[in-house]
C-alpha positions in Angstrom: -96.6 112.0 -45.3 -93.0 113.2 -45.1 -94.0 115.7 -42.4 -95.6 112.9 -40.4 -92.4 110.7 -40.6 -90.2 113.7 -39.6 -92.4 114.6 -36.7 -92.4 111.0 -35.5 -88.5 110.9 -35.6 -88.3 114.0 -33.6 -90.3 112.5 -30.7 -88.0 110.6 -28.3 -88.9 107.1 -27.4 -87.4 106.3 -24.0 -87.5 102.5 -24.6 -85.5 102.7 -27.8 -82.7 104.7 -26.0 -82.5 102.2 -23.2 -82.2 99.3 -25.6 -79.1 100.8 -27.1 -77.7 101.6 -23.6 -78.0 98.0 -22.4 -76.5 96.6 -25.6 -73.4 98.8 -25.2 -73.1 98.0 -21.5 -73.4 94.3 -22.1 -70.8 94.3 -24.9 -68.3 95.9 -22.5 -69.1 94.3 -19.2 -69.8 90.7 -20.1 -66.3 90.0 -21.5 -64.6 91.6 -18.5 -66.8 89.6 -16.1 -66.0 86.4 -18.0 -62.3 87.1 -18.0 -62.4 87.7 -14.2 -64.3 84.5 -13.6 -61.9 82.5 -15.7 -58.9 84.1 -14.0 -60.3 83.1 -10.6 -60.8 79.6 -11.8 -57.2 79.4 -12.9 -56.0 80.8 -9.6 -58.1 78.2 -7.8 -56.6 75.4 -9.9 -53.1 76.7 -9.1 -53.8 76.8 -5.4 -55.4 73.3 -5.5 -52.4 71.8 -7.3 -50.0 73.6 -4.9 -51.8 72.1 -1.9 -51.8 68.6 -3.4 -48.1 68.9 -4.3 -47.2 69.9 -0.7 -49.4 67.2 0.8 -47.9 64.4 -1.4 -44.4 65.6 -0.7 -45.0 65.3 3.0 -46.6 61.8 2.6 -43.6 60.6 0.7 -41.1 62.0 3.2 -43.0 60.5 6.1 -43.2 57.1 4.5 -39.5 57.2 3.8 -38.7 58.3 7.4 -40.4 55.3 9.0 -39.0 52.8 6.4 -36.4 50.4 7.9 -33.1 50.3 6.2 -32.2 52.5 3.2 -35.1 51.5 0.9 -36.1 54.5 -1.3 -39.8 54.7 -1.2 -39.7 58.4 -2.2 -38.0 57.6 -5.6 -39.3 58.6 -9.0 -41.7 55.6 -9.3 -43.2 56.1 -5.9 -43.6 59.8 -6.5 -45.4 59.2 -9.8 -47.6 56.7 -8.1 -48.3 59.1 -5.2 -49.1 62.1 -7.4 -51.0 60.1 -9.9 -53.6 62.0 -11.8 -54.4 64.5 -9.1 -52.4 67.3 -10.6 -54.6 68.1 -13.5 -53.3 71.6 -14.6 -49.5 71.0 -14.2 -46.9 70.0 -16.8 -43.4 68.7 -16.4 -43.5 67.3 -12.9 -40.0 66.8 -11.4 -39.4 65.1 -8.1 -36.4 64.5 -6.0 -35.4 62.9 -2.6 -32.4 63.1 -0.3 -31.8 60.6 2.4 -29.9 60.6 5.6 -31.0 61.6 9.1 -33.6 64.0 7.6 -35.5 62.9 4.6 -36.2 65.8 2.1 -38.6 65.4 -0.8 -39.2 68.2 -3.3 -41.3 68.5 -6.4 -41.7 71.2 -9.0 -44.0 71.7 -12.0 -45.4 74.5 -14.2 -48.8 75.6 -15.3 -49.5 77.4 -18.5 -51.8 80.4 -18.2 -54.5 81.5 -20.6 -53.7 84.3 -23.1 -56.3 86.8 -21.7 -54.6 87.3 -18.3 -53.0 90.6 -17.7 -49.2 90.8 -18.0 -48.6 91.2 -14.3 -50.3 87.9 -13.6 -49.2 86.1 -16.7 -45.4 86.7 -16.6 -43.8 84.3 -19.0 -47.1 82.5 -19.7 -46.1 79.8 -17.2 -46.6 79.8 -13.5 -44.1 77.6 -11.7 -44.7 76.1 -8.4 -42.5 74.0 -6.1 -43.0 72.2 -2.8 -40.7 70.5 -0.4 -41.1 68.7 2.8 -38.9 67.0 5.3 -39.2 64.4 8.0 -36.7 63.0 10.5 -35.7 59.4 10.1 -37.2 57.4 13.0 -37.5 53.9 14.2 -39.8 53.8 17.2 -39.3 50.1 18.1 -35.5 50.6 18.1 -35.8 53.7 20.3 -38.1 51.9 22.7 -35.6 48.9 23.0 -32.8 51.4 23.6 -34.6 53.1 26.5 -35.5 49.7 28.0 -31.8 48.6 27.7 -30.6 51.8 29.4 -33.1 51.4 32.2 -32.0 47.8 32.7 -28.4 48.8 32.8 -29.2 51.6 35.3 -31.0 49.1 37.5 -28.1 46.6 37.3 -25.6 49.3 38.2 -27.7 50.2 41.3 -28.7 53.7 40.2 -31.8 54.5 42.3 -35.2 55.0 40.8 -34.6 53.0 37.7 -37.1 50.4 36.8 -38.0 48.4 33.8 -41.2 49.6 32.0 
């Protein structure tokens, strides 16, 4: 009986060797694949939040640029309302606005990264992002009236070719 067991162990069973190979391969490959997929998801979230941040900064600067007077529609309250709950991976959102002839709106925030990311991507465990947009202060009705007034004055002065639109 012992001889029979020893002879059976000496025979190589190809299916048993393959089972061990797949187990070792799966235990090494699956965690790496999962980490890569999660890293790509975090990078996608980062890019999404960056695009939303830039878009909302532009919307705020544009709204402020067409506002009559010196009303501050790009202030902290308006910025919080504009950004709302769209930035789902960011923490510590800070916004600011400067007025004048050119309206500048800027915002910055940070995103915490997962522990499993490599050091060259992780840095200080926070990815910071910032966006800023600007728009020139305009008043189309006022500009139109100014052009009409200049054309009227040119016609009154007798300058040829000037006519009222």
